[in-house]
N, C-alpha and C positions, 0 to 999 in steps of 0.2 A: 684236195681229196675230201670226199664226203664221208663223214664218220657218224653213223647212226647209233652208236653205243649209248646206252642209258643205264640207269641204276634205280631200282625200286626197293625200298626198305633195306638198302645196303647190299642187295643182290645184283650182280652184273648181268646185263642183257646185251647180246651182240647187236641187236637192233630193237626197234620200239614197237613191233607189230607181232601179236600172238593171238591165240584163240581164247574166246570167252567160254566160261562154264555154261554150255548150252548144247548146241547140236554137234553130232559126230564126235563125241568124246566120252561115250559110255563104256564101250568094250575095250579090251586090250588091243584088238586089231585097229580100232579107230584111233586110239591113243598112239599106237605105233606109226600110223600114217601121219599124224601130226609131228611125231618125232622125225620122220623122214622128210618132212616138208621144210620150208624156210621159216616156219613159225619160230620166233625167238625163244619160246618157252612152251611147256606142255601143261595145260590146265585141265584137270579132271572134271568130270561131271559133278555137279553138287550132290554129295552123297548123304544118305540118311543112315540110321542105325541098322535097319533091315533093308533087304532088297525091295524095290518097288517096281511094279509094272507100269505105273502111271495111269493117266486118264484114258478112257475109251477112245478108239479111233472113230472118225477122223479128228485129229487133234492138232494138226499143223497144215496150213495152206499158204502157198506162195501168192503174193499179191503184186500188182504192177510196180509198186514202189517199196516193197518189203514183204512182211509176212504177219500172220496172226497165229498164235498157238496157245494151247492150254495143255501142255505136256503132262503136268502133274508130277514132276521130279522122277521120271523113270531112271533107275540106277541099280547097280549091282550090290549095294550095301557097302559100308566103309571097309569091312574086312577084306573084301576082294581087292579094293584099291590099295590096301596095305601090301598085298601080294604083288601088285603091279609096280610099286615104286622102284625096287631094285632093278627091274627090267628097263624101266623108263630112264633111269639115271645113266644108262649106257649111251644115251643120245647126247650127253654132255650139255644139256640145256637145263635151265631152272625148271623145277617142278612146282606147280601151284596146286595145292589140294583145296578143292572147294567143298565146304562143309555146310549142310543145311538140315540140321537135326530138327525134328518136329516139336521138340521141347528143350528146355535148357539142359536138363540132365543128359539128353542125347548128345547135345553139342559138347558138353564137358567130357563125356566118355570118348567121343570120336577124336576130339583134339588131343586128349591125353595119349591116345593110341598113335596119332601122327607125330607127336613129340618124339617118339622113339624111332622114327624113320628118317630117311634122308631127304624128305621134302624140303624145299627151300623156303616156302612161304605158305601160309594158310589164309584162304579167303573165306570169311564167314558170311554166308548169304543171309542177309536180313530182309530180303526183298522178293521172294518168290510169290507172284500174284495168282498162281494157278492151282493152289491146294484148296479144295472145297472145304469150307468151314474153318480155315486157318487164316487169320489176318496177317498182313505183312508187318513183321515186327518193327521195321524201319519207320512206320508211321505212328508207332506208339513210343513216344520219347522217354517216358518213364520206364517202360519195359526194356527199351534199348539200353538205358543206363544200367539197369539191373543185370541184364545179360552180360554187358561188357565188364561190369564189376567182377562178376564171377569168372568169366572167361580169361580176363587178363591176369588173374591170380595163378592160373595153372598153365597158360600157354607159354611154351618155351621157344616157339618159332616166331619169326616176324609175322604179325597178324594184321590183316586188313579186313575191311567190310565191304560187301557189295550192297549198294544202296538203291532204293526205289527212286523214281523221279520226284522232285519237289517243285512246287510252283509258287508258293508264297515266300517272300523274303524272311518273314518271321520264322518259318519252318526251317529254312536254311540255317538261320542263326541258332535255333534251338539244337539242331543236330550237330552243327559245328562245335558248339560249346561242349557237347557230350564227347565228341571225338577228340577234341583238344584235351579234355579232362583225363581221358583214359590213355592218351598217347598211343593211339593205334598207329601203325606204320604206313598204311596206305588205304585209299578208298577206291573202289571201282564204281563209276557212275556213268550210265544208269543201267538198271535192269529194264526189261520191257515195260511199256506203259500199260498198266493193268486194266482189265475189265472194259476193253473196247469191244465194239460189235461191228462185224462186217456182214452185209446182207447180199445175197444173190437175188437180184431183182427179177431175173428171168424165172428162177425156180420159186421165188417168193419165200425163201427160207434162209436160215443162217448157214454159215459155211463150215463150222466145226461143231462137234457134238457136246463136249463137256460144258457144264455150267450154262446150259441153254444158249450156247453160241458165244458167250463172253470169253475173251482171251486177251493175252498180252500182245500188244502191237510192237513190231520191230521193223528195222530197215530205215529207209530214207524218210519215212513219215516222222520218225522221232529224233532225227539229227538235231534240229533246232533246240529241242528240249534237253537233249544230252549236252550240247554245247553250253547251254545256259547253266546247267548243273555243274559242269566242270569249271566254268568261269567263276561262278559264285563261291564254290568251295575253295578255289584257288585264292580268292580274296579273303576268305574267312578262316581257313585252317592254318595252324602253325606250319611254318615252312619246312619242317622236318617230316610232315605227313605228305607222302607222295600221292599223286592222282593218276589213275588209269581211266582213260576215256572210253566209253562204250556206247554205241548206238548210231546206226545209220552210216557206217564207214564203208564206202564203196570204191574210193579212189585215193591216190596219194594226196590229192588236194584236201580230201576230208581229213586224212591223218594230220596234214599240216595245220589245218584249222583247229583241231583238238589240241595240238601241242601249243599253238599260238594262244589258245585260251588258258593254258596252264597245265595240261597233262604231260607226264613224262613218258607215257607209253599208251598204246591203244589195244583193246581187244576187239575181235571181230566175230560175229555170230551169223547173222542172216546171209551175208555175202559168202561166208565159208560154207554154209548149208547149200546155197544156190550154185556156187562156182566150184567148190571143192578146194583141196589144199594148195592148188596153184595160185590162189588169191594172195597168199602171203608174199611170194616172190614178186608178183605184179605190184602190189602195194608198196613194197620196199623200193623197187626200181622207180616207180612214179614219184615217190617222195624224194628220192635222191635227185631225180631230174629237176623237180621243182626247186629244191634247195639250191642246186647248182645255178639255175636261172636267176635266182635271187641273190646269189653271192654268199649263201650260208654254208658253213662247213660242218657245224655241229648243231645238235638239237638245242643246246643251251644258248645258241646265238639268237634264237627267237622265242624260246619257250616262255609263255606268260606275258609276252610283250604286245598284247593286243591294244590297239590305239582306239581311243574314243574319238568321236567326230570333232570335238573341240580341241583335239591334240595338235600341238605344233611342235614339230621336231626342232632340234637345235639348229640343224642345217637351214631349215625354213626360217627360223628366228634370225639367223645371221643375214639371210637375204632380205628379210623384211626390214631389219634395223639398218642395213646398208642403204636401202631405198629411202627410208624415212629420214635418215640423218644425212644422206648424200655423201657418205663417208665410209671408207674401209680402214680408217686409221684407228688404232688402239692406243689410247693414252695411258702410259704406265704411271701409276700413282705411287711413286717411291720416295718418301720424304727423307730429305737430308737436312737436318735442323740448321746446319751451318749456312745453308743456302736460302733459308726461308726468312724474309725480313720482318719477323714478328717476334714479340716477347711473350713469355708465359711458360707454363708447364708444357712438356712435350705433347701430351694428349690434346691440350687446348690449342697449341700452335698448329699441330698437324690438322686437326679438325677444321679450324678456321681457314687455313690455307686452301684446303681442297674444296670446302663448301663455298668459299668465295669464288674460286675458279668455276665451280659448277654454276653458280648464279651468273657468272659472266657468260658462260656458254648459252644459258637460257636467255639472258637479256639480248644478246647479239644474234641469237638464232643460228649459232655455229655449233654443231655437235660432232663428237667422235662416233665412229661405228662401234666402239666399245671402250671400256677402261679396264685396267689391269693392275690392281694393287698387289704388290709383292708382300706376303705376310711377314717376312723376316724383318722388314723395315718398321713394322709395328710391334712385333713380339719383343724387340730389343728394349722397349720401354715398359714392358710388363703389362699389368692390367689396364692402365690408362691408355697405353698404345692400342691394345686390343679393343677397348671400348670405343676409342676414336675410329678404328677400322670398321666396327660394326655400324656406327652412325654414318660413316662415309658410304659404305655399301648400300645401306638402306636409303640414303638420300639420293644417290645416283640412280638406283633402281626405281625410286618413286618418280623420277623425271623421265623414266622410260629408256634409260641408257643401259645397255648390256654390260654385265660385270663378269670378268674372268679373274678368278683368284689364282695368282701365281704362287703355288705352294709346293710344287714338285714332290708330291707325296708318292709313296710306293713302299710297301712292306709285305709281309706274309698275309695271306688271305684275310684272316680274322681282323688283323690290325688295319688293313686297307678298308675293310667293311666299316670299321669305326671312323676312319678318316673320311670316307665318302659320306657317311651320315653327318659328320660334323660340317663338312664343306657345303653340302647341299641343303641339309635340314636345319642347321643352326645358322651358318653364315648366309645362306639363302642366295648364293651366287648362281650364275647361269652356266659357268664352266670352270674347269680347274686344270692346271698342268700337273702331270704325273711322270714319274721316272719308271721305266720298264725293266730295270736291271734284274729284278727278282722274277720276271716272267709273267705269264698270263694271269695267274691267280692274284698277282699284286695289282693289276690294273682292272681286272674284270669287275670288282665292286663299283668302280667309277663308271665303266662302260655301261653297266646294267641300269644306271640312272638315265640312260638314253630314252627309256620308255616313258620317263617323266619330262622329256624335253630338255634334258641337261646335256652339256658337252664335256668332253675330256680331250685334252691335248697331250699326246704322248711325246716325250722328248726323243728326237731322232738325230738331227744334225744341228747342234747348238752353235751359237754365235761366238762363244768365248774362245780365246786362243788355245786353252787346254783341251778343247774338244778333240784335238788331233791325238792326244795320248791314248785314247781308247777307241774313238769312233772310226779311226782310219785303220785299225788293226784288221788283218785279213782272216776270214773264215771261209775255207774252201774256195779261196781265190777272190772273194768279194769282201769289201770293207764292212765293218759292223753296222755302219749307218744304213747301208743298203739292206742288210739282213733285217735290221730293225724295221725298215720300211715295208719289207715283205710281211713281217709279223703284224704290223699295223693294218695292212690290207686284209690279212687273214682274220684278225680279231674285230675289224671295224664293223660297227653297227651305226645306225643313223645318229650322228653327233660325235663320232669318234674322229678326232683330228690329230695333227702332228705339229710339233715345233721344229721349224727349219730356219736357220739363221740367214739373214741377208748378206752376211760376210762371206758366204760360200756359194756364189751364184751358180757355178757349174753343178754342184751337188743339189742345189735347189731345183735346177732344171731336170736333173736325173730323177730325183725323188718325185717331183710333181708329175713327170711323165709316166712314172710307174703307177701313180694313183689314177691318172686319166685312163690309162690302158686297162686298169682293173675294172673300170665301169662303176666303181664306188665313188660317192661324193664325200671326199675326205677333206674337211676344212684345214687350213694352214694358219698357224700363228707364227709371224715372221718378225723376230727381234733383230736388233743389230744395225738399224739405220741410224744416221746421225753420228753421235759420239763414237760409236764402235766402228764406223767406217763403211757401213753398207750403203749401197746406192739405191734410192727409190726407183729411179728410171730403169736400172738394170733388173731389179726385181720384177717390175711390171712387164717389161719386154720379155724376160725369160718365161714368165707364166703365160703370157699371150702366145708365145711361140709353141708352148705345149698344149694350147687349147684349154687351159685351166679356167674354171669359173671364178672370176675375180670377186664376185659378191660374197663368196664364202671364205675369203682370206681376211686377215687382220694384220696390218703392218704396224708394229709397235714403235712408238717413240716416247721416251720418258723424259730425260733431262732436257732435250731440245724443246719441249713444250712446257714442262714444269718450271724451268728456270730460264725461260727465254728473256725475261726482263734483264738478266745479267748481261746478255749480249746487246740489249738495247741501251744499257747504261742508265736505267731509271728504276724507280721502285714500283712501277705499275705492273705488278706480277699478274694481275687478272687480265688486263688488256693485252699484255705481251703473250700470255698463254693462248688467248683467243686468236690473236693475229698469227701466231706460229701454227696453230691447228688449221686455220683457214688457208695459210700458205701451203701446208703439206697436202691438204685436200686438193688444192689447185694443181700442185705438182703431179699428183697421181692422175688427175683427170678423170675421164669417163671410165666406168668399170662395168657398164651394163652388157 
């Protein structure tokens, strides 16, 4: 089910498309038509202290790919919009009051008046380009700072600002610094591109009257500029400042691109003027269809997750590493001191043991498709154990080996955010295991790192005997492990995988089949072969029967490789580990 709900400045929106403060929102009748439409909110015309007729006609002209206008803020004056608010609230939608006083004292008076109404949000327009003799405040950073200093003192509603387009990175940075300082709740970017000129070559004259034909350009012409502004502010603004994208939105694909760049909602102006209120429903349906085709259920599944050209997803990383290493084996690095034939402190023994094995892999040219240290085996030795873990991770990464941290994290949202930061930003691993018992908010911070090419394996059907205690319990006729698999499919983004044990081949087939049918590429981490009794051949045959992409699985073996020398009856722990890995690679065979 596709859910387009979003939230701006703490205000709930039923979906993410609504009108901009621009065309067809001046009179009560026009605002009522927006209320009757599928627009998710009602935005008023930017209002001034006194009513304004605006600039002389002709002041608006449609163009092949948009429009040019120099309207001059025609509006009924803020007092009239105060009267409209109780009527508009009957539509059950958020009301956004757009304010554009001609001087600071005007803005303060208008905002104080709206404080006493039921408007949900106030959008302060710092970017109108079509008032003769009045510069755009948004291009004067010192004045913007002064205006927001005074406005934030008196505003009692969630306040955002409507910004002009910026082009230089230094200007983005200057404005972002001001917005972060004043803790505005949202930004709308962009307003029309000011002072452009359209010429009618047949008539050899300009097409609009005000300002000698200079006016604000809107529509498809400005979409790349608007996307750039949304993206750059998404990168620079504090994450509690929401972004509304505006400019050149004509299709559901356009809406998708703005959200992908970082917007939480979009406003439409030119297409609304040209098509009328039916555009809101059309855009909503087109976005839903596109999301469905991509396997997204929520806006949060893809918001802000724009990939750069040098981006490599975790799934692609798995494939590449499988090809380079000619292996889909994951070697568990789980130190048991009693089994390591070395003397010294725990940290020194553990580090030497696993770095010796790494050097053996490199020397013999036999590599695993990944390694998986379980953090508990290192934590038990305190700081020296953790220091050893860090050096081991860094050393294996330096040799180009993919590292999965077996940490099984999972907690309330804020705690999981801290765990995710630790796992990926401090430990620097490629992927991590997590427990989903606390629900989506406990795993989402890890999943969100997919945009940085990181992976997360969600526990589903684990290999231990006690798995039966909970994972086989029935919910509406289905075992919990199946319900968990359904949730993994629902939550999955590029790099979201699952842990499914080799000790339960029937369930492995059932779960992998669900993943294949979903159309999503969901990597599998498969523990339980060797000492726990799982069969490699049974795993491979099961997955082949389901048509699963074997290059994105990792079959884990820990003791069977770590301590293979014990089975050989010698002290050559390095050579034994290399031989055991080589044998397992050969047993698995081709996975292309």
